[in-house]
N, C-alpha and C positions, 0 to 999 in steps of 0.2 A: 862848917857852914854849908858846904855842898851836900853833905850827908843829910842835913836838915831839909834842904830843898827836895832832895830825892824822896825822903820820907813823906813830905807834904804832897808831892806829885803822886806817889803810890797811894796815899790816902784818898786823894781826889779821884784818881782813876778807879779805885775800888768802890768808892761811893757812887760813881757814875755807873759802874757795872751792876751794882746791886740795885740801883734805881731803875736801870734798863730791865733787869730781871723781874723786878716788881711790876713794871709796866707791861712786860710780856705776859706775866702770870695773870694780870687783870684782863688783858685782851683775850687770853685763852679762856678764862672763866666766862667772859662775855660771849665768846664764840660758842662754847658748849651750852651755856644757858639759853642763848637764842636758838640754837639748833633744836634743843628739846622743846622750847616754847613753840617753834614753828611746826613741829609735829603735832603738838596738842591743838594748835589752831588750824591745822591742815593747810599750812602755807607751803605748798610744794616748792615754789621758786626759791624762797628764802632757805628752806631746809637743804636743798641740793646746791645752792650757791655757796653754802658754808662747807662744802666738801670739795676735795680736789677732783680734777678731771679723771683721775685713775684710782679713785677711792675704792675701798673694799669694806663691806659690811658683813660681819659674821653674826648670825642669829643664834637662837637657842637650840634649834633643831640641827642635827648633823648635816642635813641637806642644804642648810642656809649659809653658803659661802659665796656671796654675791659680789661680782665686779660691779662697778657703778651703773652700767647700762641695765644689767639684770635687776639690780636693786631698784632702780627707777621704775622699771616695768612692774615689779612686784608691788611697789609702794603706791603707784599712781591711782589704782582703784580705791585704795584706802583713803588717800587724800581727797579724791573726788567725792567721797561720801560726806565730806565736811569735818571729819575728825579722823586722824590717823591713830597714833598712840600717845599716851600721856605719861612721860617719865619725869619725876620730880627728884632732882639731886638732893641727897641727904648729907653726903660727905664726899669730898673730892680731894685728891692729892695730885699735884702737877709738878713735873720735873722737866727741865730744859737743858739741852746740851750746851757745851761751851760756846759754840758759834751762834747760839740763839736762833737757829733755823729749824730745829726739830724739837718737839716736846712730846712727852708721853704722860699718861694720866691713868688713874683708876678712880672709880666713883661708885658709891652705893646709891641705889635709886629706889624710890617708891613707885611701883607700877601697877597696872591691872593684874599682873602676875605676882603681886606682892613684892617682896624684896628681891632686887636683882643687882648684878654688878655689871658695870660697863668699864671697859678699858680701851685704850687706843693710842693712836699716834696722830699728832698734828704737824703740819709743815708750814713754814712761812712762805707764802706765795705772793709776790709783788707787794711785800710789806704787810700782808694780812695772814692771820693764822687760819688754816683750813684743816678740816678733818680728813686724814688720808686713810685711816684704818680704824674700825670700831668693832669691838667684840662685846656682845651682850650675853650674859649667862645668868641663869636662875641660881640664887643662893640656896644651898641645902645645908641645914644644920648637921653637924657631924653625927649626932645621935639618930638621924633619920636616913643616913646614907644607905644602909642595908635595905631598908624598905624601898627606896627609890631604885636601887639596883635591881631588885626583884621586879618592880613595875616595868622597867625598860629593858630587861635582859633579853627577851625574845627579839625585839627590833635591833638592839645593839649587836647581838650575835649575827644576825643577818647582814648588817652593815659591815661588821668586821670580816665576815666571810667574803663578801663581795669585794671589799677593798684589798684583801689579802691576795686575791687572784691577779691583781694588776702588777 
C-alpha cells in the first residue's frame, strides 16, 4: 500500500515537473519571438529589456563580440531609423537545465542575409526568461564552403595573424 502511494506521488511530481518544463519552454519561445519582433518593429526598449544586464551579442563578423553596452551603442542608430533587422524563426530547439534557471537554444532564421542560425543562452531573472548570450551565424551549405573560404581568406589571415600575436 505504501509503495502504491509512493508511485502515485512520483507520478504527480513528474507530471508537475514536465508541466513546469512545458511552461518554461512556452515562456522562452515567447521571449525569443518578442525579441525578434521588437527588432523588426524597431522597439529598442522592448528589445533590450528582454536581455540580461550583462548580455553578450556575437554577430556574423569576427569583430562583432559585443557586451551589452557596446551592442546598445551599435544598435541604437539602426532602431532610430525605424527598423533594425528582421529575423523570422523557421525552426527552434530549446533545452532547459534541471534547476530550470538556465536554458539554451538554437534556431534557423529567415533574414535579410537569407538563412542564418541563432543560438544562445537564457537565464531566469526575477521569474522571467532573459537572453544572456546570443550568437548569429550565416548558414553556408557544405558544397559552398570552399568558395566562401576563398572569399574571406585574406581578411581571415589578417585577423588570425593579429590575434596570434596576443
